[in-house]
C-alpha positions in Angstrom: 132.3 115.5 109.3 130.1 118.5 110.0 130.8 120.1 113.3 127.6 121.2 115.2 127.3 124.8 116.2 127.9 125.4 119.9 126.3 128.8 119.7 123.9 130.5 117.3 123.7 134.2 117.6 120.7 136.0 116.2 121.0 139.8 115.8 117.8 141.9 115.2 117.7 145.6 114.5 114.7 147.2 116.1 111.8 148.3 113.9 110.7 151.7 112.8 110.1 154.3 115.5 107.9 157.2 116.3 111.0 159.2 115.7 111.4 157.8 112.2 114.6 155.9 112.5 114.5 155.2 108.8 115.4 158.8 108.0 116.6 160.3 111.3 119.9 159.8 113.2 118.7 158.6 116.6 121.5 157.4 118.8 121.0 158.1 122.5 117.5 159.5 121.9 115.0 157.1 123.5 112.2 157.0 120.8 109.5 154.4 121.0 108.6 151.8 118.3 105.8 153.1 116.0 102.8 150.9 115.0 104.8 149.9 111.9 107.8 149.1 114.1 105.8 146.9 116.4 104.3 145.1 113.3 107.9 144.6 112.0 108.9 143.0 115.3 105.9 140.7 115.3 106.8 139.6 111.7 110.3 139.0 112.9 109.0 136.8 115.7 107.1 134.7 113.1 110.2 134.4 110.9 112.3 133.3 113.9 109.6 130.7 114.8 109.5 129.4 111.3 113.3 129.0 111.2 113.9 127.5 114.6 110.5 126.0 115.5 110.0 128.3 118.4 111.0 131.7 119.8 112.8 130.4 122.8 116.4 131.6 123.4 118.8 130.5 126.0 119.9 134.1 126.4 118.3 137.4 125.3 120.1 140.7 125.3 118.9 144.2 124.4 119.9 147.8 125.0 118.1 149.8 127.6 116.6 152.1 124.9 112.9 151.3 124.6 112.9 150.6 120.8 115.3 147.7 121.4 113.9 146.5 124.7 110.3 146.5 123.5 111.4 144.9 120.2 113.0 142.0 122.2 109.8 141.6 124.3 107.7 141.4 121.1 110.0 138.6 119.9 110.6 136.5 123.0 107.5 137.5 125.1 107.0 139.9 127.9 107.7 137.3 130.5 111.1 136.3 129.2 114.3 137.2 130.9 116.1 140.0 129.0 119.6 141.2 130.0 120.3 144.9 129.4 123.7 145.7 127.9 124.6 149.4 128.3 127.5 149.0 125.9 125.1 148.2 123.1 123.4 151.6 123.0 123.8 153.3 119.6 126.6 155.8 118.9 126.1 159.2 120.3 125.5 161.4 117.2 126.0 164.7 119.2 124.6 167.7 117.3 123.2 165.4 114.7 120.9 163.6 117.1 117.3 163.4 115.8 118.1 165.1 112.5 117.7 163.9 108.9 120.7 164.1 106.6 119.2 167.2 104.9 118.6 168.9 108.3 122.2 168.2 109.3 123.5 169.7 106.0 121.3 172.8 106.5 122.0 173.4 110.2 125.7 172.3 110.4 127.2 172.6 106.9 130.8 172.6 108.0 130.4 169.5 110.2 128.3 167.9 107.5 131.2 168.1 105.0 133.7 166.7 107.5 131.3 163.8 108.3 130.4 162.9 104.7 134.1 162.9 103.7 134.4 159.5 105.5 131.5 158.9 107.9 132.9 155.5 109.1 136.5 156.6 109.7 137.6 155.5 113.2 139.2 158.9 113.7 135.9 160.8 113.1 134.1 162.2 116.1 130.5 163.4 115.9 130.3 167.1 117.0 129.6 167.1 120.7 129.2 163.3 120.4 131.2 160.1 120.3 134.1 159.0 118.2 133.7 156.1 115.8 136.8 154.4 117.4 135.4 154.9 120.9 132.0 153.6 119.9 133.5 150.4 118.3 135.7 149.9 121.4 132.6 150.2 123.6 130.5 147.8 121.6 133.3 145.2 121.4 133.7 145.4 125.1 130.0 144.7 125.5 130.3 141.8 123.1 133.1 140.3 125.1 131.1 140.6 128.3 128.0 139.1 126.6 129.9 136.1 125.3 131.4 135.5 128.7 128.0 135.6 130.3 126.7 133.1 127.7 129.7 130.7 128.3 129.5 130.9 132.0 125.8 130.0 132.0 125.9 127.5 129.1 123.7 124.5 129.8 123.4 122.8 126.5 125.8 121.6 123.8 124.2 123.9 121.3 122.7 127.2 122.5 120.9 130.1 120.9 121.2 133.7 121.9 119.4 136.8 120.7 120.6 140.4 120.6 118.1 143.2 119.8 120.0 146.4 119.2 120.8 149.3 116.7 122.3 149.4 113.3 125.8 150.6 114.2 126.0 148.2 117.1 125.0 145.2 114.9 127.4 146.2 112.2 130.2 146.4 114.7 129.4 143.0 116.3 129.2 141.3 112.9 132.4 142.9 111.7 134.2 141.9 114.9 133.1 138.3 114.6 133.3 137.6 110.9 134.7 140.7 109.2 131.6 141.5 107.2 129.7 144.8 107.2 126.0 144.2 106.5 123.6 147.0 105.7 121.3 146.2 108.8 118.0 147.7 107.7 115.2 148.2 110.3 113.8 144.9 111.4 116.6 142.9 109.6 117.9 139.6 110.7 121.6 138.5 111.0 122.4 135.0 112.1 125.9 133.9 113.0 127.1 130.5 114.2 130.1 129.4 116.1 131.8 126.0 115.9 135.6 126.1 115.6 135.1 129.7 114.5 132.3 132.2 113.7 130.6 132.2 110.3 127.5 133.7 108.8 124.3 131.8 108.3 122.1 134.8 107.4 123.0 138.4 106.6 120.6 141.3 105.9 117.4 139.1 105.7 114.3 141.3 105.3 111.9 139.2 103.3 109.7 138.7 106.4 109.0 142.5 106.4 107.3 142.4 103.0 104.0 141.5 104.7 104.0 144.6 106.8 105.6 147.1 104.3 
């Protein structure tokens, strides 16, 4: 017998920014959504509505950075209640903040080689920035707090929650819950469901962005 989901978690990466998040490493930099990024979030809203029949979430979370917060507002509406989760801010890239891969290689060649040897190694620390292990620990702490908030306020047998955040954050959350490591392109959708355990419904969905590409 099929067991109904008690919680469906929708994770959205913000859209393209004025700071070109598609090519630049923006972590703590607070760059705004570009016109394309806003269009991507509107397309995401339409996709969510087509899947669920509406864009109403029992719980909506976003990071305090404007690209995520504004993305959440474009999806659920400016009047919706959005909870800010500080732990879901992107990793601090340190000296690499705001640079492209080519600029990092040119300006910081020694650090570039260390980074590219194993960029996701937990032991790696961005120069003058954050360690991968510290980042993962921070995000997982935020995830635990978020799930507790949802459970404490749960009003329905089956609830739906939205998180609008950043690539590294979403990858960390998905890995923590189901062990997968999606690509998480700008504007992409991940949907996880929990019954007796967490499992994926959608990973790396981007077809909705074709209309605005």
